[in-house]
C-alpha positions in Angstrom: -22.8 -55.0 -57.1 -26.0 -53.0 -57.4 -26.1 -50.2 -59.9 -27.8 -47.0 -58.8 -30.4 -46.0 -61.4 -30.7 -42.3 -62.2 -34.1 -41.1 -61.4 -35.8 -38.8 -64.0 -36.3 -35.2 -63.0 -39.7 -34.3 -61.7 -41.7 -31.6 -63.3 -40.9 -29.3 -60.3 -37.2 -29.8 -60.5 -37.2 -29.4 -64.3 -39.0 -26.1 -64.2 -36.8 -24.9 -61.4 -33.7 -25.7 -63.4 -35.0 -23.8 -66.4 -36.2 -20.9 -64.1 -32.8 -20.5 -62.5 -30.8 -20.7 -65.7 -33.1 -18.0 -67.4 -33.0 -15.9 -64.3 -29.2 -15.9 -64.2 -29.0 -15.0 -67.9 -31.4 -12.1 -67.5 -29.7 -10.8 -64.4 -26.3 -10.9 -66.1 -27.5 -9.0 -69.1 -27.2 -12.0 -71.6 -30.6 -11.1 -73.0 -31.1 -7.6 -74.5 -34.0 -5.3 -73.5 -37.1 -6.0 -75.5 -35.8 -9.4 -76.8 -38.6 -11.9 -77.4 -38.6 -15.4 -76.0 -40.8 -18.3 -77.0 -41.9 -21.3 -74.9 -41.0 -23.5 -77.8 -37.5 -22.0 -78.0 -37.0 -22.3 -74.3 -38.2 -25.9 -74.4 -35.9 -26.8 -77.2 -32.9 -25.1 -75.6 -33.3 -26.9 -72.3 -34.7 -30.1 -73.7 -37.9 -29.8 -71.7 -41.6 -29.9 -72.5 -43.8 -26.8 -72.7 -45.1 -27.2 -69.1 -41.8 -26.5 -67.2 -40.9 -23.8 -69.8 -44.3 -22.1 -69.2 -43.9 -22.4 -65.4 -40.4 -20.9 -65.5 -41.7 -18.0 -67.6 -44.6 -17.5 -65.2 -42.3 -17.1 -62.2 -40.0 -14.6 -64.1 -43.1 -12.6 -65.2 -44.1 -12.4 -61.5 -40.7 -11.1 -60.6 -40.7 -8.4 -63.3 -37.9 -10.0 -65.2 -40.1 -10.8 -68.2 -43.2 -9.2 -69.7 -46.2 -11.1 -71.0 -48.4 -9.2 -73.4 -52.1 -9.7 -74.0 -51.2 -11.4 -77.2 -49.0 -13.9 -75.4 -45.7 -12.4 -76.4 -42.9 -12.9 -73.9 -40.0 -10.5 -73.8 -37.5 -8.8 -71.5 -38.7 -5.3 -70.4 -37.6 -2.1 -72.1 -37.5 0.2 -69.1 -38.7 3.8 -69.2 -36.6 6.6 -67.8 -39.0 6.9 -64.8 -38.7 3.2 -64.1 -34.9 3.4 -64.3 -34.9 6.3 -61.8 -37.2 4.3 -59.5 -35.0 1.2 -59.6 -31.8 3.3 -59.1 -33.4 4.8 -56.0 -34.4 1.4 -54.7 -30.8 0.2 -55.2 -29.5 3.3 -53.2 -31.9 2.6 -50.3 -31.4 -1.1 -50.0 -27.8 -1.5 -50.9 -26.6 1.4 -48.7 -28.4 -0.2 -45.8 -26.9 -3.7 -46.6 -23.4 -2.3 -46.8 -23.8 -0.4 -43.5 -25.0 -3.6 -41.8 -22.1 -5.5 -43.3 -19.4 -3.1 -42.0 -19.1 -4.4 -38.5 -18.5 -7.9 -39.9 -16.1 -6.8 -42.7 -13.0 -8.7 -41.6 -9.7 -8.7 -43.5 -10.5 -12.0 -45.4 -13.7 -10.4 -46.8 -11.9 -7.2 -47.8 -9.2 -9.3 -49.6 -11.9 -11.3 -51.3 -13.6 -8.1 -52.5 -10.2 -6.9 -53.9 -9.8 -10.2 -55.8 -13.3 -9.9 -57.3 -12.6 -6.3 -58.3 -9.5 -7.5 -60.1 -11.8 -9.9 -62.0 -14.1 -6.9 -62.8 -11.1 -5.0 -64.1 -10.1 -8.0 -66.3 -13.7 -8.1 -67.7 -13.5 -4.4 -68.6 -10.1 -4.9 -70.3 -11.6 -7.7 -72.4 -14.7 -5.6 -73.1 -16.8 -8.6 -71.9 -20.2 -7.0 -70.9 -21.7 -10.1 -69.4 -18.6 -11.0 -67.4 -18.5 -7.4 -66.2 -22.1 -7.5 -65.0 -21.6 -10.9 -63.4 -18.4 -10.0 -61.5 -19.8 -6.6 -60.5 -22.9 -8.2 -58.9 -20.6 -10.8 -57.3 -18.7 -7.9 -55.7 -21.8 -6.4 -54.2 -23.4 -9.7 -53.2 -20.2 -10.8 -51.4 -20.3 -7.7 -49.3 -24.0 -7.7 -48.6 -24.0 -11.4 -47.5 -22.1 -10.1 -44.4 -25.1 -8.0 -43.5 -27.0 -11.2 -42.5 -30.2 -9.7 -43.8 -31.6 -12.4 -46.2 -35.0 -10.7 -46.8 -33.3 -7.4 -47.8 -30.8 -9.2 -50.0 -33.6 -11.0 -51.8 -35.3 -7.7 -52.5 -32.0 -6.4 -53.8 -31.6 -9.3 -56.2 -35.1 -8.8 -57.5 -34.1 -5.2 -58.5 -30.9 -6.5 -60.1 -33.0 -9.0 -62.0 -35.3 -6.4 -63.4 -32.3 -4.2 -64.4 -30.3 -7.0 -66.0 -31.0 -6.2 -69.7 -30.8 -2.5 -69.0 -27.4 -2.9 -67.4 -26.2 -4.5 -70.6 -27.5 -1.4 -72.6 -25.8 0.8 -70.0 -22.5 -1.0 -70.4 -22.6 -0.3 -74.2 -23.3 3.3 -73.7 -20.6 3.9 -71.1 -17.9 2.1 -73.1 -15.9 1.4 -70.0 -12.2 1.1 -70.2 -11.4 1.0 -66.5 -13.1 -0.7 -63.5 -15.6 1.2 -61.4 -13.9 3.9 -59.4 -16.3 3.6 -56.5 -15.3 -0.1 -55.8 -11.9 1.2 -54.7 -13.6 3.7 -52.4 -15.9 1.0 -51.0 -12.8 -1.2 -50.2 -11.0 1.8 -48.7 -14.0 2.7 -46.5 -14.2 -0.9 -45.3 -10.6 -1.0 -44.3 -10.9 2.3 -42.4 -14.2 1.3 -40.8 -15.6 4.5 -42.3 -19.4 4.1 -42.4 -20.3 7.6 -43.8 -17.7 7.0 -46.6 -19.0 3.5 -47.2 -22.6 4.7 -47.5 -21.6 7.5 -49.9 -19.4 5.2 -52.1 -22.1 2.5 -52.4 -24.8 5.1 -53.2 -22.7 6.7 -55.9 -21.7 3.3 -57.4 -25.2 2.0 -57.7 -26.9 5.1 -59.0 -24.6 7.2 -61.1 -24.4 5.0 -64.2 -28.2 4.2 -64.2 -29.0 7.9 -63.9 -26.7 8.6 -66.9 -28.7 6.1 -68.9 -32.0 7.8 -67.9 -30.7 11.3 -68.8 
């Protein structure tokens, strides 16, 4: 019986693994705003050489998820109020359009799935688990927007989420939530009713109100 030998990861697949893991952490707010990262630390954590660590960081810098200073310091961004306002406006533009495009394909199974995810959001809030809250909140939105069948628009949306990840963690701490987002219930109700104006208003309110509180 021949034994299949495990092939070593190529440099490309290694750096992609590191990139995706770091990208997820940043998007879910696991890394605080302004927190410094080192190539050596990344390499040690993921058991990789400096080359894939450097390439992963390079990609995240290009996406605006990390900053690279002239001295070579790598860190998550600390967003100014103007930048938060800009990203909130982008979320309103892109996500309202995605939700509107998803509405004609919002079958009962999707709505039930959104309700289940929102229950998980509520559980995260009850446990005061910020990272779980951000992750399940984004899952709620992504699940809806996938029905829009607009992959380029969704990719733009995820880039905005990525840039906002650390800031969303700071926002969660400021809001001190003790109940799930009110607007999620309005989104689900609008989907059930086929109410496009109500859906657009609920999504716009959901994605902007908290961020604008942080910028105030």
